[in-house]
C-alpha positions as CSV (number, residue, x, y, z in Angstrom):
1,M,-64.3,-19.7,77.9
2,N,-65.4,-17.2,75.2
3,L,-68.9,-18.0,73.1
4,K,-67.0,-19.1,70.1
5,D,-65.1,-21.7,72.0
6,L,-68.2,-23.0,73.5
7,M,-70.1,-23.3,70.3
8,K,-67.5,-24.8,68.1
9,N,-68.4,-28.4,68.5
10,V,-72.3,-27.7,69.0
11,A,-72.9,-25.0,66.5
12,P,-69.8,-24.8,64.0
13,R,-71.9,-22.5,61.4
14,I,-72.7,-19.8,64.1
15,A,-69.3,-20.3,65.8
16,S,-67.6,-19.7,62.6
17,T,-69.5,-16.6,61.9
18,I,-68.6,-15.1,65.3
19,G,-65.9,-12.7,64.7
20,S,-66.6,-12.2,60.9
21,P,-68.4,-9.2,59.5
22,A,-71.7,-10.9,60.6
23,G,-70.7,-11.8,64.1
24,G,-73.1,-9.5,65.7
25,V,-76.0,-11.0,63.7
26,A,-75.0,-14.5,64.7
27,V,-75.0,-13.4,68.5
28,K,-78.3,-11.4,68.3
29,F,-79.9,-14.5,66.5
30,L,-79.0,-16.8,69.4
31,C,-80.0,-14.1,72.0
32,E,-83.6,-14.0,70.4
33,K,-83.8,-17.6,70.0
34,L,-82.2,-19.0,73.1
35,L,-82.8,-16.2,75.6
36,G,-86.0,-14.5,74.1
37,N,-84.1,-11.2,74.3
38,P,-82.2,-10.1,71.0
39,N,-80.4,-7.3,73.2
40,A,-78.9,-9.8,75.8
41,S,-75.1,-9.6,76.0
42,E,-72.8,-12.2,74.8
43,E,-71.5,-12.8,78.2
44,E,-75.3,-13.9,79.1
45,L,-75.3,-15.8,76.2
46,A,-72.0,-17.8,76.9
47,T,-73.4,-18.5,80.4
48,V,-76.3,-20.2,79.2
49,I,-74.7,-22.2,76.5
50,G,-72.0,-23.1,79.1
51,S,-74.6,-24.8,81.4
52,A,-76.8,-26.1,78.6
53,S,-78.8,-29.3,79.2
54,P,-78.5,-32.0,76.5
55,A,-81.9,-30.9,75.3
56,Q,-80.8,-27.3,75.0
57,L,-77.5,-28.5,73.1
58,L,-79.8,-30.6,70.6
59,E,-81.7,-27.2,70.2
60,L,-78.6,-25.3,69.5
61,K,-77.6,-27.7,66.8
62,R,-81.0,-27.2,65.1
63,L,-80.6,-23.3,65.3
64,D,-77.3,-23.6,63.9
65,R,-78.9,-25.4,60.8
66,E,-81.5,-22.6,60.8
67,F,-79.1,-19.8,61.2
68,E,-77.3,-21.3,58.1
69,I,-80.4,-21.3,56.1
70,S,-81.3,-17.6,57.2
71,M,-77.9,-16.6,56.1
72,E,-78.0,-18.2,52.7
73,A,-81.6,-16.5,52.2
74,L,-79.8,-13.2,52.9
75,N,-77.1,-14.0,50.5
76,L,-74.3,-13.9,53.4
77,N,-71.9,-16.7,52.9
78,R,-69.1,-17.3,55.2
79,E,-66.8,-18.9,52.6
80,K,-67.1,-15.9,50.2
81,W,-65.8,-13.5,53.2
82,T,-63.2,-16.0,53.9
83,F,-62.1,-16.1,50.2
84,S,-62.4,-12.2,50.1
85,D,-60.1,-11.9,52.9
86,R,-57.5,-14.0,51.4
87,Q,-57.9,-12.4,48.1
88,K,-57.2,-8.8,49.8
89,A,-54.2,-10.2,51.5
90,R,-52.9,-11.8,48.3
91,T,-53.3,-8.3,46.8
92,I,-51.5,-6.7,49.6
93,L,-48.8,-9.2,49.6
94,K,-48.1,-8.4,45.6
95,T,-47.4,-4.7,46.2
96,I,-45.5,-4.7,49.6
97,I,-43.5,-8.3,50.0
98,W,-40.1,-7.0,51.0
99,P,-40.8,-6.9,54.6
100,Q,-42.4,-10.2,55.0
101,V,-39.6,-11.7,53.0
102,L,-37.0,-10.2,55.3
103,L,-38.8,-10.8,58.5
104,T,-39.5,-14.3,57.5
105,F,-35.9,-15.0,56.3
106,T,-34.3,-13.4,59.6
107,F,-36.6,-15.4,61.8
108,V,-36.2,-18.8,60.2
109,V,-32.3,-18.5,59.8
110,G,-32.1,-17.0,63.3
111,Y,-34.2,-20.1,64.7
112,F,-32.3,-22.7,63.0
113,I,-28.9,-21.1,64.1
114,I,-30.2,-21.2,67.7
115,V,-31.2,-24.7,67.4
116,G,-28.1,-25.8,65.4
117,L,-25.9,-23.9,68.3
118,L,-27.8,-25.9,71.0
119,V,-27.5,-29.2,69.2
120,A,-24.0,-28.8,68.4
121,N,-22.9,-27.4,72.0
122,H,-25.0,-29.7,73.9
123,D,-22.6,-29.5,77.0
124,I,-23.6,-25.9,77.5
125,H,-24.6,-25.7,81.2
126,F,-27.4,-23.0,82.3
127,S,-28.9,-22.2,85.6
128,D,-32.3,-23.3,86.3
129,K,-33.6,-20.1,85.7
130,M,-31.8,-19.4,82.6
131,F,-32.9,-22.8,81.4
132,G,-36.3,-22.2,81.9
133,I,-36.1,-18.8,80.1
134,F,-34.3,-20.2,77.0
135,T,-36.7,-23.2,76.7
136,T,-39.5,-21.2,76.9
137,I,-38.2,-18.7,74.1
138,L,-37.3,-21.8,72.1
139,G,-40.8,-23.0,72.5
140,V,-42.4,-19.8,71.4
141,L,-40.2,-19.5,68.4
142,T,-41.0,-23.4,67.5
143,A,-44.8,-22.5,67.8
144,V,-44.4,-19.7,65.1
145,I,-42.8,-21.9,62.5
146,P,-46.0,-23.4,61.2
147,T,-47.8,-20.1,61.1
148,I,-44.7,-18.8,59.0
149,V,-45.3,-21.8,56.9
150,Q,-49.1,-21.2,56.4
151,F,-48.4,-17.7,55.6
152,W,-46.5,-18.5,52.4
153,F,-47.8,-21.9,51.5
154,G,-51.6,-21.8,52.6
155,S,-53.0,-23.9,55.5
156,S,-53.9,-27.0,53.5
157,S,-54.5,-28.5,49.9
158,G,-58.2,-28.9,51.0
159,S,-58.0,-25.2,51.5
160,K,-56.8,-24.5,48.0
161,D,-59.2,-26.8,46.5
162,K,-62.0,-24.8,48.3
163,D,-60.6,-21.5,47.1
164,K,-60.5,-22.6,43.5
165,K,-64.2,-24.0,43.7
166,L,-65.1,-20.6,45.3
167,E,-63.3,-18.5,42.4
168,H,-65.5,-20.3,40.0
169,K,-68.7,-19.4,42.0
170,I,-67.9,-15.7,42.3
């Protein structure tokens, strides 16, 4: 399991920073505080966190808050990064939109044609191997639909409210 997944529930502030522009800062912070070695590897850190005792997990929670305070002191804010990433994506989307529209339209129409044919022709007989392949492909296509909806409409109304608040702060 990777470091970010290990930390999601215990230290959500640090976990959300891993993978962002300050991800290296977060890892170095934890290596220094938990291992006493700021140059330790992310793998070493993941090993220690993966086998942490309840007391160590409590210390990790405390370090999560300490990290947030130090990031605020440095004026580094995860929400601003997320907001600026979205703003960049929206700017790009304004200039180059036709490939996304065409791909989305083709994918969604094709998906519903496949599902419609499957429902309308329920007496189609597949070999076991072909049925497995077909259901796997249909499952993958079904899993992509929420991503397409999130791309065009955003992930949630709460996210939109947060974006509006950040616009006023920035």
